[in-house]
C-alpha positions as CSV (number, residue, x, y, z in Angstrom):
1,X,-8.8,6.1,-35.6
2,X,-5.3,4.6,-35.2
3,X,-4.3,7.4,-32.6
4,X,-7.3,6.3,-30.5
5,X,-6.3,2.7,-30.6
6,X,-2.7,3.4,-29.7
7,X,-3.8,5.8,-26.9
8,X,-6.2,3.1,-25.5
9,X,-3.5,0.4,-25.7
10,X,-0.9,2.7,-24.0
11,X,-3.4,3.6,-21.2
12,X,-4.2,-0.1,-20.6
13,X,-0.5,-1.0,-20.7
14,X,0.3,1.8,-18.2
15,X,-2.6,0.5,-15.9
16,X,-0.8,-2.9,-15.9
17,X,2.5,-1.3,-14.9
18,X,0.8,0.7,-12.1
19,X,-0.8,-2.5,-10.9
20,X,2.7,-4.2,-10.8
21,X,4.1,-1.2,-8.9
22,X,1.3,-1.5,-6.3
23,X,1.9,-5.3,-5.9
24,X,5.6,-4.6,-5.5
25,X,5.1,-2.0,-2.9
26,X,3.8,-4.8,-0.7
27,X,7.1,-6.8,-1.0
28,X,9.1,-6.2,2.1
29,X,12.6,-5.1,1.8
30,X,13.6,-5.0,5.4
31,X,12.3,-1.5,6.2
32,X,9.1,-0.8,8.0
33,X,6.4,0.7,5.7
34,X,2.6,0.9,6.4
35,X,1.9,-0.6,2.9
36,X,3.2,-3.9,4.1
37,X,-0.1,-4.4,5.9
38,X,-2.3,-3.1,2.9
39,X,-3.5,-6.4,1.8
40,X,-4.8,-7.6,5.2
41,X,-8.5,-7.8,6.1
42,X,-10.0,-8.1,9.5
43,X,-13.4,-9.5,10.6
44,X,-15.2,-6.4,11.7
45,X,-18.7,-7.3,13.1
46,X,-18.9,-10.1,10.7
47,X,-17.6,-8.3,7.5
48,X,-14.1,-8.6,6.0
49,X,-12.7,-5.1,6.3
50,X,-9.3,-3.8,5.1
51,X,-7.0,-3.4,8.1
52,X,-6.3,0.3,7.4
53,X,-10.0,1.1,7.9
54,X,-10.1,-0.3,11.4
55,X,-6.8,0.8,12.7
56,X,-4.1,3.4,12.2
57,X,-0.8,2.1,11.0
58,X,2.3,4.1,11.7
59,X,6.1,3.5,11.5
60,X,7.7,3.8,15.0
61,X,11.3,3.1,13.8
62,X,12.9,1.6,10.8
63,X,12.0,-2.1,11.8
64,X,8.7,-1.6,13.7
65,X,5.2,-0.8,12.8
66,X,2.6,0.3,15.4
67,X,-1.0,-0.6,14.7
68,X,-3.6,1.2,16.8
69,X,-7.2,-0.1,16.3
70,X,-9.9,2.6,16.4
71,X,-12.2,0.2,18.5
72,X,-10.8,-1.4,21.7
73,X,-12.7,-4.6,20.9
74,X,-10.7,-5.0,17.6
75,X,-7.2,-5.5,19.2
76,X,-7.5,-9.4,19.2
77,X,-9.0,-9.5,15.8
78,X,-6.3,-7.3,14.3
79,X,-3.5,-9.2,16.2
80,X,-4.9,-12.4,14.8
81,X,-5.1,-11.1,11.2
82,X,-1.5,-10.0,11.3
83,X,-0.4,-13.2,12.9
84,X,-2.3,-15.5,10.3
85,X,-1.1,-13.5,7.3
86,X,1.5,-15.0,5.0
87,X,3.9,-12.0,5.9
88,X,5.7,-14.0,8.6
89,X,5.2,-11.3,11.2
90,X,4.8,-11.8,15.0
91,X,2.8,-8.9,16.5
92,X,3.2,-8.0,20.1
93,X,0.1,-6.6,21.9
94,X,0.6,-4.0,24.5
95,X,-2.8,-2.8,25.8
96,X,-4.6,-1.1,22.8
97,X,-1.4,-0.9,20.7
98,X,0.0,-3.7,18.5
99,X,3.7,-3.5,17.8
100,X,4.8,-5.4,14.7
101,X,8.6,-5.9,14.6
102,X,10.0,-6.7,11.2
103,X,12.6,-9.5,11.4
104,X,15.6,-9.0,9.2
105,X,15.3,-10.8,6.0
106,X,17.2,-14.1,5.7
107,X,18.9,-15.1,2.4
108,X,16.2,-17.8,2.0
109,X,13.4,-15.2,2.4
110,X,15.1,-12.9,0.0
111,X,15.2,-15.6,-2.7
112,X,11.5,-16.3,-2.1
113,X,10.6,-12.6,-2.4
114,X,12.6,-12.4,-5.7
115,X,10.6,-15.4,-7.0
116,X,7.4,-13.6,-6.2
117,X,8.7,-10.5,-7.8
118,X,9.4,-12.3,-10.9
119,X,6.1,-14.0,-11.0
120,X,4.3,-10.6,-10.6
121,X,6.4,-9.2,-13.3
122,X,5.6,-12.1,-15.7
123,X,1.8,-11.5,-14.9
124,X,2.2,-7.9,-15.9
125,X,4.1,-8.8,-19.2
126,X,1.4,-11.3,-20.0
127,X,-1.2,-8.6,-19.5
128,X,0.7,-6.1,-21.8
129,X,0.9,-8.9,-24.4
130,X,-2.8,-9.5,-24.2
131,X,-3.4,-5.8,-24.7
132,X,-1.1,-5.9,-27.8
133,X,-3.0,-9.0,-29.1
134,X,-6.3,-7.2,-28.7
135,X,-5.1,-4.2,-30.6
136,X,-3.6,-6.2,-33.4
137,X,-6.8,-8.1,-33.7
138,X,-8.7,-4.8,-34.0
139,X,-6.3,-3.7,-36.8
140,X,-6.7,-7.2,-38.6
141,X,-10.5,-6.8,-38.4
142,X,-10.1,-3.3,-40.0
143,X,-8.2,-4.9,-42.8
144,X,-10.7,-7.7,-43.3
145,X,-13.5,-5.1,-43.5
146,X,-11.3,-3.3,-46.1
147,X,-11.2,-0.1,-44.1
148,X,-7.5,0.0,-44.3
149,X,-4.7,-1.2,-46.6
150,X,-2.1,-3.9,-45.9
151,X,0.6,-1.4,-45.6
152,X,-1.4,0.5,-43.0
153,X,-2.0,-2.8,-41.1
154,X,1.8,-3.5,-41.0
155,X,2.7,0.1,-40.0
156,X,0.1,0.2,-37.1
157,X,1.1,-3.2,-35.9
158,X,4.8,-2.1,-35.9
159,X,3.6,1.0,-33.9
160,X,1.7,-1.3,-31.4
161,X,4.8,-3.4,-31.1
162,X,7.0,-0.3,-30.3
163,X,4.5,0.6,-27.6
164,X,4.6,-2.9,-26.2
165,X,8.3,-3.1,-26.2
166,X,8.6,0.3,-24.4
167,X,6.3,-1.0,-21.7
168,X,8.0,-4.3,-21.3
169,X,11.3,-2.7,-20.9
170,X,9.9,-0.4,-18.3
171,X,8.7,-3.6,-16.3
172,X,12.2,-5.1,-16.7
173,X,13.7,-1.8,-15.3
174,X,11.2,-1.8,-12.3
175,X,11.9,-5.5,-11.6
176,X,15.8,-4.9,-11.7
177,X,15.6,-2.1,-9.2
178,X,13.3,-4.0,-6.8
179,X,15.5,-7.1,-7.1
180,X,18.6,-5.1,-6.3
181,X,16.7,-3.5,-3.4
182,X,15.6,-7.0,-2.1
183,X,18.9,-8.6,-2.3
184,X,20.9,-5.7,-0.7
185,X,21.8,-6.6,2.8
């Protein structure tokens, strides 16, 4: 009974960490990477469609992405989507190919990215704490229904807290590495 509860809490907490890692992959560190454009959507025949489903995204050099739409008619829409995104990128269209040069990060932009990083990390921490709260509530309900003793309740809440602490420290480690990466010139 408790093993299943702990395993469920660990699984949910790990999903929160995986979600954080996915969000942090979108934060630009100065190097070109196709995942920078992952969150963009393009109007494709009236339907918002992820950019990677209407175009191929490749890295041509360390500071330039090349976007090649599968449909010639989509070049203008893809260009507009990249330009209007909050990424601060200025695409250059050359025929059917769109080149997206990544400008070097300014100190101001780095600080803004670190703030976004810390905000995302705090959301992940809150998510993990909510999972802990749910697990502890389940344990308290078992005690209230007299299915467990008070000693078992305390022991299991301590176990849930240890799992929580482990996952929170993992988030702190991930954030520290990403912050170092962002602030490195």
